[in-house]
N, C-alpha and C positions, 0 to 999 in steps of 0.2 A: 672226197669224202674222209678221209681218216684226218687229216686237218679238221674239220668240220667239229667230230666227234672228239678229238682235242681240246678244241675250243670252249664246247659244250661244257666236257668234265672239267675241265679247268675252273671255268665260271662257275659252274656247281659247288667246285671245290672252295673256289672264292666265296662263294656267298654264304657257305657254312661256315668259312671262317671268319665272316666279319659278322655274322649272325651268334657265334657262341663268344667272341670278342665282345661286340657290342652290350647284348641283351643277356648271357648268361651270369659272364664273368666281370660285368661290373659296370663298364662305360654309361650305358643308359640307366641303369639302374642303380651305381655307386650312392648319387645323392639321397637316393629314396631310402636306401638301407641305411647311408649314417645319419639322417634325421629320424628314422627310426631308433635304431640303437642309440644314439642321443637319449631321444624322449625316454627310453626304460631305463636307460643312468640315470638320469635327473628323476625319475619318479613320475613324472609328466603324462605319462602313456598310462600309468596304475590311476592315477588321479581322475582322469578322464574316463575311465573302466568304471572306475567306480561310482563315477556321478552319472553316468549313462546306464549303469545296470541298476542303481539306486531309484530310479525313477520310478514315479506310476503307474508312468503309460511306457514303462520299459517293453513291454510285450508288442504294444501298435507301432512304436517307435523301430524298434527292430525288423519286424514286418515288412514297415514301409522302406528301409534300406535294404533289407532281401529284395523285396520286389524291381526296386531299382534295379539291383543287380541281374537279377530274373529275367530282366526283358532287354539287357543289352543284345545286341546281335551276336557277341562271340559265346554267350551263354547258350542262345537260342540254336545254334550253329552245333554247339557241342552235343545238345540232348538231341538233335535229330542225328546226329553222328553215330553217335551211344543207342539210340534205337534201333540202328543199321544194325548194330553187331549179332552176328549169332548167339553169341552167348545172352545177351539181353531177350532176345528174342524167346531162347529156352526158359530162361529164367520167367519170363514174364508166363508164357506155356503153364509151366511148372506151379506157379503160382494160380491160376484160375484153376487150372485141376484141382489143386487144394481146393481152394474156395467151394467149388463145385462138391467136390465128397464130405467138405464139413459139413453141407447140408442137412 
């Protein structure tokens, strides 16, 4: 039994170490961040932002992008989880009480 627990614990620790190394400290994200910083340095990010924000259809284009993000499974799951938090439920109830009292 102790051996099994030890293996689970070391496996868990290895998983956490791998996650921290690969995802958060850079090996998976490093190329993305390097490209992002390069585009900021050379001004292409600013040009792209100004071009996008200057469109006559800016609001519609932005809403389309936000809707695409909002429909992704990870964001839907996050909304569900946040909705289950006690603090969220209390805030929702408080907002409802305030709106009832303001009538």
